[in-house]
C-alpha positions as CSV (number, residue, x, y, z in Angstrom):
1,X,-54.3,-37.0,107.7
2,X,-52.3,-34.1,109.4
3,X,-49.9,-36.7,111.0
4,X,-49.4,-38.3,107.6
5,X,-48.5,-35.0,106.0
6,X,-46.3,-34.2,108.9
7,X,-44.5,-37.5,108.5
8,X,-44.0,-36.9,104.8
9,X,-42.6,-33.4,105.5
10,X,-40.3,-34.9,108.1
11,X,-39.0,-37.5,105.6
12,X,-38.3,-34.8,103.0
13,X,-36.6,-32.6,105.5
14,X,-34.5,-35.6,106.7
15,X,-33.5,-36.4,103.1
16,X,-32.5,-32.7,102.5
17,X,-30.6,-32.7,105.7
18,X,-28.7,-35.8,104.8
19,X,-27.8,-34.4,101.4
20,X,-26.7,-31.1,102.8
21,X,-24.6,-32.9,105.5
22,X,-22.9,-35.0,102.8
23,X,-22.1,-31.9,100.8
24,X,-20.8,-30.1,103.8
25,X,-18.4,-33.0,104.6
26,X,-17.2,-33.4,101.1
27,X,-13.8,-32.0,100.3
28,X,-12.1,-30.5,97.2
29,X,-8.7,-32.2,96.4
30,X,-6.4,-30.3,94.1
31,X,-3.3,-32.0,92.7
32,X,-0.8,-31.3,90.0
33,X,0.7,-34.1,87.9
34,X,3.8,-33.4,86.0
35,X,4.6,-36.1,83.4
36,X,8.2,-36.3,82.4
37,X,11.1,-38.6,81.7
38,X,13.0,-39.7,84.8
39,X,16.1,-41.9,85.2
40,X,14.9,-45.1,86.7
41,X,17.2,-48.0,87.7
42,X,15.8,-51.6,87.6
43,X,17.5,-54.9,86.9
44,X,21.0,-53.4,87.0
45,X,20.3,-50.9,84.2
46,X,19.1,-47.2,84.2
47,X,16.6,-46.0,81.7
48,X,14.6,-42.8,81.2
49,X,11.1,-43.8,82.1
50,X,8.0,-41.6,81.7
51,X,6.8,-40.9,85.3
52,X,4.4,-38.6,87.2
53,X,6.1,-36.2,89.6
54,X,9.3,-38.3,89.3
55,X,7.7,-41.2,91.0
56,X,7.2,-44.9,90.0
57,X,4.5,-45.8,90.8
58,X,3.0,-42.3,90.7
59,X,1.2,-40.4,93.6
60,X,-1.5,-42.1,95.5
61,X,-4.8,-40.1,95.6
62,X,-6.6,-40.6,98.9
63,X,-10.2,-39.3,99.1
64,X,-13.6,-39.9,100.7
65,X,-16.7,-40.9,99.0
66,X,-18.4,-37.7,97.8
67,X,-15.1,-35.7,97.4
68,X,-14.2,-33.8,94.3
69,X,-10.9,-34.0,92.6
70,X,-9.2,-31.3,90.4
71,X,-6.0,-32.6,88.9
72,X,-3.9,-30.5,86.5
73,X,-1.8,-32.7,84.2
74,X,1.2,-31.0,82.6
75,X,2.9,-33.0,79.9
76,X,6.7,-32.5,79.8
77,X,7.3,-35.8,78.1
78,X,8.0,-36.3,74.4
79,X,4.8,-38.3,73.8
80,X,1.1,-37.4,73.6
81,X,-0.6,-38.4,76.8
82,X,-4.0,-38.8,78.6
83,X,-4.8,-40.0,82.1
84,X,-7.7,-42.4,82.8
85,X,-9.2,-42.6,86.3
86,X,-9.9,-46.3,86.1
87,X,-13.3,-47.3,87.6
88,X,-14.4,-43.8,88.5
89,X,-18.0,-43.6,87.3
90,X,-17.6,-40.1,85.9
91,X,-21.3,-39.3,86.3
92,X,-22.0,-36.7,83.5
93,X,-18.3,-35.8,83.4
94,X,-17.2,-38.0,80.5
95,X,-14.8,-35.3,79.4
96,X,-12.6,-36.3,82.4
97,X,-12.5,-40.0,81.6
98,X,-9.3,-39.9,79.7
99,X,-9.0,-42.5,76.9
100,X,-7.2,-40.9,73.9
101,X,-9.4,-40.0,71.0
102,X,-12.5,-41.5,72.8
103,X,-13.3,-38.7,75.3
104,X,-10.6,-36.2,74.5
105,X,-7.7,-35.4,72.2
106,X,-4.3,-36.1,73.8
107,X,-2.4,-33.6,75.9
108,X,0.5,-32.7,73.6
109,X,4.0,-32.2,74.8
110,X,4.3,-28.9,76.6
111,X,0.5,-28.6,77.1
112,X,-1.8,-29.1,80.2
113,X,-5.3,-30.2,80.9
114,X,-7.2,-30.2,84.2
115,X,-9.4,-33.2,85.0
116,X,-12.4,-32.4,87.3
117,X,-14.7,-35.1,88.7
118,X,-16.5,-36.2,91.8
119,X,-16.5,-39.6,93.5
120,X,-20.1,-40.6,93.8
121,X,-21.2,-43.7,95.7
122,X,-17.9,-45.6,95.5
123,X,-15.7,-46.9,98.3
124,X,-12.6,-49.0,98.2
125,X,-9.7,-49.1,95.7
126,X,-9.4,-47.8,92.2
127,X,-6.4,-46.6,90.3
128,X,-5.3,-44.1,87.6
129,X,-3.1,-44.7,84.5
130,X,-2.1,-43.3,81.2
131,X,-4.5,-44.2,78.4
132,X,-2.2,-43.5,75.4
133,X,-0.2,-46.2,73.7
134,X,1.8,-48.2,76.3
135,X,2.7,-45.3,78.5
136,X,0.8,-46.9,81.4
137,X,3.7,-49.3,81.8
138,X,5.2,-46.6,84.1
139,X,2.4,-44.0,84.4
140,X,0.1,-45.3,87.0
141,X,-0.9,-45.0,90.7
142,X,-3.6,-45.8,93.3
143,X,-6.9,-44.2,94.2
144,X,-8.0,-44.9,97.8
145,X,-11.7,-44.0,98.5
146,X,-12.6,-44.0,102.1
147,X,-16.2,-43.9,103.4
148,X,-17.8,-40.5,103.9
149,X,-16.4,-38.8,107.0
150,X,-18.0,-40.3,110.1
151,X,-19.0,-43.5,108.3
152,X,-17.3,-46.8,109.2
153,X,-16.0,-49.6,107.0
154,X,-18.5,-52.6,106.9
155,X,-15.8,-54.6,108.6
156,X,-13.7,-54.1,111.7
157,X,-11.3,-51.1,111.2
158,X,-7.8,-52.4,110.3
159,X,-4.8,-51.2,112.3
160,X,-3.1,-50.1,109.1
161,X,-3.6,-50.0,105.3
162,X,-1.1,-50.7,102.5
163,X,-1.2,-50.3,98.7
164,X,0.1,-53.3,96.7
165,X,0.5,-52.3,93.1
166,X,1.4,-55.2,90.7
167,X,3.1,-54.1,87.5
168,X,5.4,-55.0,84.7
169,X,8.8,-53.7,83.7
170,X,10.5,-53.7,80.4
171,X,14.3,-53.2,80.4
172,X,13.6,-51.0,77.3
173,X,11.4,-48.2,76.3
174,X,7.8,-49.7,76.2
175,X,6.8,-47.3,73.4
176,X,9.7,-48.7,71.3
177,X,8.5,-52.2,72.1
178,X,4.9,-51.6,70.9
179,X,6.1,-49.6,67.9
180,X,8.3,-52.4,66.8
181,X,5.4,-54.9,67.1
182,X,3.2,-52.6,65.0
183,X,5.9,-52.4,62.4
184,X,6.4,-56.2,62.2
185,X,2.9,-57.3,62.8
186,X,4.2,-59.9,65.3
187,X,3.5,-60.1,69.1
188,X,5.5,-57.6,71.1
189,X,8.4,-58.6,73.3
190,X,7.4,-59.8,76.8
191,X,8.3,-57.8,79.9
192,X,11.5,-58.5,81.7
193,X,10.0,-58.5,85.2
194,X,6.8,-58.2,87.2
195,X,6.9,-55.7,90.0
196,X,5.3,-54.8,93.4
197,X,5.1,-51.1,94.0
198,X,7.5,-50.6,91.2
199,X,10.2,-53.0,92.5
200,X,10.8,-56.4,91.0
201,X,11.9,-58.0,94.3
202,X,15.0,-59.8,95.4
203,X,14.5,-62.9,93.1
204,X,15.6,-60.7,90.2
205,X,19.2,-59.5,89.6
206,X,20.3,-56.3,91.3
207,X,17.0,-55.9,93.1
208,X,17.7,-57.1,96.6
209,X,18.2,-53.6,98.2
210,X,14.9,-52.2,97.0
211,X,12.4,-54.9,97.7
212,X,9.1,-53.4,99.0
213,X,8.5,-53.9,102.7
214,X,4.8,-54.1,103.9
215,X,4.6,-53.7,107.7
216,X,2.4,-55.6,110.2
217,X,2.7,-56.8,113.8
218,X,1.4,-59.7,115.8
219,X,-2.3,-59.2,116.5
220,X,-2.7,-56.5,113.9
221,X,-4.9,-56.4,110.8
222,X,-3.6,-54.8,107.7
223,X,-6.0,-53.9,104.8
224,X,-4.1,-54.7,101.6
225,X,-5.3,-52.8,98.6
226,X,-4.1,-55.0,95.7
227,X,-4.1,-53.5,92.2
228,X,-3.1,-55.3,89.0
229,X,-1.4,-52.5,86.9
230,X,0.4,-54.9,84.6
231,X,0.0,-54.3,80.9
232,X,-0.5,-57.8,79.5
233,X,-0.8,-60.4,82.3
234,X,-3.3,-61.6,84.8
235,X,-1.5,-62.3,88.0
236,X,-1.8,-64.6,91.0
237,X,-1.0,-63.1,94.3
238,X,-0.4,-64.8,97.7
239,X,1.4,-64.3,101.0
240,X,3.4,-67.1,102.7
241,X,1.7,-68.7,105.7
242,X,-1.2,-66.2,105.8
243,X,-4.8,-66.3,104.8
244,X,-6.5,-63.3,103.2
245,X,-10.1,-62.2,103.8
246,X,-11.5,-60.6,100.6
247,X,-13.8,-57.7,101.5
248,X,-14.0,-55.7,98.3
249,X,-13.1,-55.4,94.6
250,X,-13.2,-52.5,92.1
251,X,-14.4,-50.1,94.8
252,X,-17.4,-52.2,95.7
253,X,-17.8,-54.2,98.9
254,X,-18.1,-58.0,98.8
255,X,-19.4,-60.7,101.1
256,X,-16.2,-61.6,103.0
257,X,-14.5,-64.9,102.2
258,X,-11.1,-66.3,103.0
259,X,-8.6,-67.5,100.4
260,X,-4.9,-68.2,100.1
261,X,-4.6,-66.9,96.5
262,X,-6.0,-63.9,94.6
263,X,-6.3,-63.7,90.8
264,X,-6.4,-60.2,89.3
265,X,-6.7,-59.4,85.6
266,X,-5.0,-56.1,84.5
267,X,-7.3,-53.3,85.7
268,X,-8.8,-55.2,88.6
269,X,-8.4,-54.3,92.3
270,X,-9.1,-56.5,95.3
271,X,-9.2,-55.4,99.0
272,X,-8.2,-58.0,101.6
273,X,-7.7,-58.1,105.3
274,X,-4.6,-60.0,106.5
275,X,-4.1,-60.8,110.2
276,X,-0.7,-60.8,111.9
277,X,-1.3,-64.3,113.4
278,X,2.0,-66.0,112.6
279,X,5.3,-66.0,114.5
280,X,6.9,-62.5,114.1
281,X,9.3,-62.9,111.1
282,X,9.5,-62.0,107.4
283,X,7.2,-63.6,104.8
284,X,7.2,-63.2,101.1
285,X,4.2,-61.7,99.2
286,X,4.5,-63.0,95.7
287,X,2.9,-62.5,92.3
288,X,3.3,-64.5,89.1
289,X,1.6,-64.9,85.8
290,X,-1.7,-66.7,85.0
291,X,-1.3,-67.6,81.3
292,X,-4.3,-69.1,79.8
293,X,-3.3,-68.8,76.1
294,X,-1.6,-72.0,74.8
295,X,1.9,-71.7,73.3
296,X,2.0,-68.0,73.9
297,X,5.2,-66.5,75.4
298,X,5.0,-64.9,78.8
299,X,7.2,-63.9,81.7
300,X,7.4,-67.0,83.8
301,X,9.0,-65.2,86.8
302,X,7.9,-64.2,90.3
303,X,7.9,-60.7,91.8
304,X,8.1,-60.4,95.6
305,X,7.6,-58.0,98.5
306,X,8.1,-58.8,102.2
307,X,5.4,-58.8,104.9
308,X,7.6,-57.9,107.8
309,X,6.5,-58.0,111.5
310,X,7.7,-55.0,113.4
311,X,8.6,-57.2,116.4
312,X,10.6,-59.7,114.3
313,X,14.3,-59.8,114.9
314,X,15.6,-58.1,111.8
315,X,18.9,-59.9,111.6
316,X,20.6,-63.1,112.5
317,X,23.5,-63.3,114.9
318,X,25.9,-62.8,112.1
319,X,24.2,-59.6,110.9
320,X,22.6,-61.2,107.9
321,X,18.9,-60.5,107.2
322,X,16.5,-63.4,107.9
323,X,15.5,-64.9,104.6
324,X,11.7,-64.6,104.2
325,X,9.6,-67.7,103.9
326,X,8.4,-68.3,100.3
327,X,4.8,-69.2,99.5
328,X,3.6,-71.8,97.0
329,X,2.0,-70.4,94.0
330,X,-0.5,-71.9,91.5
331,X,0.9,-73.3,88.2
332,X,0.9,-70.6,85.4
333,X,-2.1,-72.4,83.7
334,X,-4.2,-73.2,86.8
335,X,-7.6,-72.2,85.4
336,X,-9.3,-74.2,88.2
337,X,-8.0,-71.8,90.9
338,X,-9.1,-68.8,88.8
339,X,-12.6,-70.3,88.4
340,X,-12.9,-71.1,92.1
341,X,-11.9,-67.6,93.1
342,X,-14.3,-66.0,90.6
343,X,-17.2,-68.1,91.9
344,X,-16.6,-66.9,95.5
345,X,-17.3,-63.3,94.7
346,X,-20.7,-62.1,96.0
347,X,-22.3,-58.8,96.9
348,X,-22.8,-58.5,100.7
349,X,-26.6,-58.4,100.4
350,X,-29.4,-58.6,97.8
351,X,-28.9,-56.1,95.0
352,X,-31.1,-54.5,92.3
353,X,-30.0,-56.4,89.2
354,X,-31.9,-55.4,86.1
355,X,-34.4,-58.2,85.3
356,X,-36.3,-56.8,82.4
357,X,-33.8,-56.3,79.5
358,X,-34.1,-53.6,76.8
359,X,-30.8,-54.3,75.0
360,X,-29.7,-57.9,74.8
361,X,-26.2,-57.8,73.2
362,X,-23.8,-60.7,72.3
363,X,-20.2,-59.8,71.7
364,X,-17.6,-62.3,70.6
365,X,-14.1,-61.3,71.7
366,X,-10.7,-62.7,70.6
367,X,-7.7,-62.6,68.3
368,X,-7.4,-62.6,64.6
369,X,-4.8,-62.6,61.8
370,X,-4.8,-60.2,58.9
371,X,-3.4,-61.2,55.6
372,X,-0.2,-59.4,54.6
373,X,-1.2,-56.3,52.5
374,X,0.2,-56.3,49.0
375,X,2.4,-53.2,49.7
376,X,4.0,-54.7,52.8
377,X,7.2,-56.7,52.6
378,X,7.8,-59.8,54.6
379,X,9.5,-57.9,57.4
380,X,6.2,-56.3,58.2
381,X,4.2,-59.5,58.3
382,X,6.0,-61.6,60.9
383,X,2.8,-63.1,62.5
384,X,2.0,-66.8,62.0
385,X,2.4,-67.8,58.3
386,X,3.3,-64.4,57.1
387,X,0.3,-62.6,58.7
388,X,-0.2,-59.6,61.0
389,X,-1.8,-60.1,64.5
390,X,-5.3,-58.5,65.0
391,X,-8.1,-58.6,67.6
392,X,-11.8,-57.8,67.5
393,X,-15.2,-57.7,69.0
394,X,-18.0,-59.1,66.7
395,X,-15.4,-59.3,63.9
396,X,-14.8,-55.5,64.1
397,X,-11.2,-54.5,64.8
398,X,-11.6,-51.1,66.5
399,X,-9.8,-48.2,64.9
400,X,-9.4,-44.9,66.9
401,X,-10.0,-41.6,65.1
402,X,-7.0,-39.3,64.9
403,X,-8.3,-35.8,64.5
404,X,-11.1,-35.5,67.0
405,X,-12.5,-37.6,69.9
406,X,-15.6,-39.8,69.6
407,X,-17.3,-37.9,72.5
408,X,-16.7,-34.5,70.8
409,X,-18.1,-35.8,67.5
410,X,-21.2,-37.2,69.3
411,X,-21.8,-34.1,71.4
412,X,-21.4,-31.6,68.6
413,X,-23.0,-33.8,65.9
414,X,-19.9,-33.9,63.7
415,X,-20.3,-36.5,60.9
416,X,-17.7,-38.8,59.5
417,X,-15.8,-39.6,62.7
418,X,-17.6,-42.9,63.6
419,X,-20.6,-45.0,62.4
420,X,-23.3,-46.3,64.7
421,X,-23.6,-49.7,63.2
422,X,-21.5,-51.9,65.6
423,X,-23.4,-55.2,65.4
424,X,-25.5,-56.3,68.4
425,X,-24.5,-59.9,67.7
426,X,-21.8,-61.7,65.6
427,X,-22.3,-61.2,61.9
428,X,-21.9,-64.9,61.5
429,X,-22.9,-67.5,64.0
430,X,-20.3,-70.3,64.5
431,X,-18.8,-72.7,67.0
432,X,-17.0,-70.0,68.9
433,X,-14.8,-72.2,71.1
434,X,-14.4,-75.0,68.5
435,X,-12.4,-75.4,65.3
436,X,-13.2,-72.1,63.7
437,X,-13.0,-71.8,59.9
438,X,-10.0,-69.8,58.7
439,X,-12.4,-67.6,56.7
440,X,-13.4,-66.0,60.0
441,X,-9.9,-65.3,61.2
442,X,-9.5,-61.9,59.5
443,X,-11.6,-59.1,61.2
444,X,-12.8,-55.9,59.5
445,X,-11.3,-52.6,60.7
446,X,-13.7,-49.8,61.6
447,X,-14.7,-47.1,64.0
448,X,-18.1,-48.4,64.9
449,X,-20.0,-47.6,68.1
450,X,-23.2,-49.0,69.6
451,X,-25.8,-46.4,70.8
452,X,-27.9,-46.9,73.9
453,X,-30.8,-44.8,75.1
454,X,-30.5,-43.3,78.5
455,X,-32.0,-45.6,81.2
456,X,-32.0,-48.7,79.0
457,X,-31.4,-51.9,80.8
458,X,-28.5,-53.7,79.2
459,X,-27.3,-57.3,79.1
460,X,-24.0,-58.2,77.3
461,X,-22.9,-61.7,76.8
462,X,-19.1,-61.7,76.3
463,X,-18.0,-64.8,74.4
464,X,-14.4,-65.8,74.1
465,X,-13.4,-67.4,70.8
466,X,-10.7,-70.0,69.9
467,X,-9.5,-68.0,66.9
468,X,-5.7,-68.2,66.9
469,X,-5.9,-69.2,70.6
470,X,-8.5,-68.9,73.4
471,X,-7.5,-66.7,76.3
472,X,-8.9,-65.2,79.6
473,X,-9.7,-61.6,78.6
474,X,-10.1,-58.9,81.2
475,X,-12.9,-56.7,79.7
476,X,-13.2,-53.2,81.2
477,X,-16.2,-50.9,80.6
478,X,-15.5,-47.2,81.2
479,X,-18.1,-45.0,83.0
480,X,-20.0,-47.9,84.6
481,X,-20.0,-50.6,87.2
482,X,-21.9,-53.7,86.2
483,X,-23.1,-57.0,87.8
484,X,-21.4,-60.2,86.7
485,X,-24.5,-62.5,86.7
486,X,-22.8,-65.6,85.3
487,X,-19.6,-67.1,83.9
488,X,-19.0,-70.4,82.2
489,X,-17.1,-72.5,79.7
490,X,-17.9,-73.4,76.1
491,X,-20.4,-71.6,73.9
492,X,-23.1,-69.6,75.7
493,X,-26.5,-71.3,75.4
494,X,-29.4,-69.0,76.4
495,X,-31.7,-72.0,76.7
496,X,-29.7,-73.7,79.5
497,X,-27.2,-71.1,80.8
498,X,-29.8,-68.5,81.7
499,X,-30.8,-70.8,84.6
500,X,-27.3,-70.3,86.1
501,X,-27.8,-66.5,86.4
502,X,-27.3,-65.0,89.9
503,X,-29.9,-62.2,90.1
504,X,-29.7,-62.0,93.9
505,X,-26.2,-61.1,95.0
506,X,-23.8,-61.0,92.0
507,X,-20.6,-59.1,92.4
508,X,-20.4,-55.5,91.1
509,X,-17.2,-54.8,89.1
510,X,-15.8,-52.6,86.3
511,X,-13.5,-55.3,84.8
512,X,-14.6,-58.9,84.2
513,X,-12.3,-61.8,83.4
514,X,-14.0,-63.7,80.6
515,X,-12.9,-67.3,81.1
516,X,-10.6,-68.9,78.5
517,X,-12.8,-70.8,76.0
518,X,-15.8,-69.5,77.9
519,X,-18.2,-66.6,78.5
520,X,-19.4,-64.0,81.0
521,X,-22.7,-62.2,81.2
522,X,-22.9,-58.7,82.7
523,X,-25.9,-56.4,83.3
524,X,-26.2,-52.7,84.0
525,X,-28.5,-49.7,83.5
526,X,-27.3,-47.1,81.0
527,X,-27.8,-44.1,83.2
528,X,-24.6,-42.2,82.5
529,X,-24.5,-40.2,79.2
530,X,-21.3,-40.1,77.2
531,X,-19.0,-42.2,75.0
532,X,-17.6,-45.2,76.9
533,X,-14.9,-47.5,75.5
534,X,-15.3,-51.2,76.3
535,X,-12.0,-53.0,75.8
536,X,-9.7,-55.8,76.7
537,X,-7.2,-54.6,79.4
538,X,-4.4,-56.6,78.0
539,X,-2.8,-53.7,76.2
540,X,-1.5,-55.8,73.4
541,X,-5.1,-56.7,72.6
542,X,-6.5,-53.2,72.6
543,X,-3.5,-52.2,70.4
544,X,-4.8,-54.8,67.9
545,X,-8.4,-53.6,68.1
546,X,-10.2,-55.6,70.8
547,X,-12.6,-52.8,71.7
548,X,-15.8,-50.9,70.9
549,X,-17.5,-47.8,72.2
550,X,-21.0,-47.6,73.8
551,X,-22.5,-44.2,73.2
552,X,-25.2,-43.5,75.8
553,X,-27.5,-40.7,74.7
554,X,-28.7,-37.9,77.0
555,X,-31.9,-38.4,79.0
556,X,-34.5,-35.8,80.0
557,X,-33.3,-32.6,81.7
558,X,-29.9,-31.3,82.9
559,X,-29.3,-34.1,85.4
560,X,-29.5,-36.7,82.7
561,X,-27.3,-34.9,80.3
562,X,-23.6,-34.8,79.7
563,X,-22.0,-31.6,81.1
564,X,-20.7,-29.1,78.6
565,X,-17.0,-29.6,77.5
566,X,-14.5,-27.7,79.6
567,X,-12.8,-24.7,78.1
568,X,-9.3,-26.3,78.4
569,X,-10.2,-29.5,76.6
570,X,-7.1,-30.3,74.5
571,X,-7.3,-29.5,70.8
572,X,-6.4,-31.9,68.1
């Protein structure tokens, strides 16, 4: 008996020692972000773009698992602004999550707000971006999370690491673009270029001098941290003559697998190892659109960077740079490649997926068309057949409040800001991916949330619809990682599709690509109190209302409760 007690005490002491050691090694990172208009030249023209610290992309935040960040954001731009730390769990620190009018009121021009949060149990690549209107077109940057000090990667340490940020560029003010679309009710103008680390690449006009160079050398391994920061487009990514070994996504490790092509929806990140195993030279890295919506306009262009071997001869005998080798890319509508890639994602070992479900939710997602209001002229109803574009979940087109945030209203018990009647399933059951009756094309606007008890085990079926057009939707849930237990095409059928669930080693992510004319099933435990927006990360769709908010109530005791709001929380 004494030996048993002694063993128990030893286990407790060891656990305490490990916790204290982790705290001792954790660091505090303090940063200041100054948001302002900066002259930026792209595609032969110079525009004033909203940037952070004058950089496009903005500063990279490099931390270790367990570190705390304190980031003061000062808004010197002419627009209201918030910053979202995409994929950071924000355990009990929902006030730092960032979506405008969901967890905070915006930072007004001339004002500041300090975001404070700790990275807990996450390793890999995340990113940060503006979460106000379309400001994230130029306000974004990478978050690199290394293992705790002294801990290795679960793969051989690479010789170097490089951030590859995929983005979009409008040769115009993106705020003007979205405001014009809001005025007319039509789809917004497409971007003029895709970018890698802010540069379109030398396939675009006036861009040859600034193409991003990613270094490598023969025999080296480079860890590429690939992020899709584009506003409205899933993107394929590949490297000429090189294979990529996928080792992580959305700051979670994966069972390694080799591929020639990545697919990333906006919001998603993928970590890959690339070996310098080709003749030393210059090779294009390339990104182009995956467009699943039929007859929808999109930027059918290719952005490039250059994977350059350090030992490669930089110039030909005539002093002209060696032209990089171009890779082949999938067709813009190659859904088979997307499906094959998604099926390859697995957790590296058996994981604890919730098996008993407390909340079984079914959310339809997709577009809609609102009839032209009587007081609107034809110039304001330029969608198909004199309508205005909309989008919804379960036929509710989400409307943000404008005088207080949802989290403030929830925390302080302020009535009249939102209602808690977001439907757990579609109000009307129909053939979701078939020929949908026009009577179901017009969603109902509302600020409706769904409440979850702390600790509840949640399953959400995300079902694409063919209203207007089916499309691959990248759905992002704030405040949580979740397991993607299954994906498929057609209408989800619980009688036959449940047998396809992977409850052993599904991938953990924070953004899931719901297949075009298909469905995805995610599971998680609601163990983080707060108000968490769930939305399509195609910004045109969230602008039209493709979102809802999950309000997770406090549990028992301080450690299961939302922290008090900070004193400098912006006022409305």
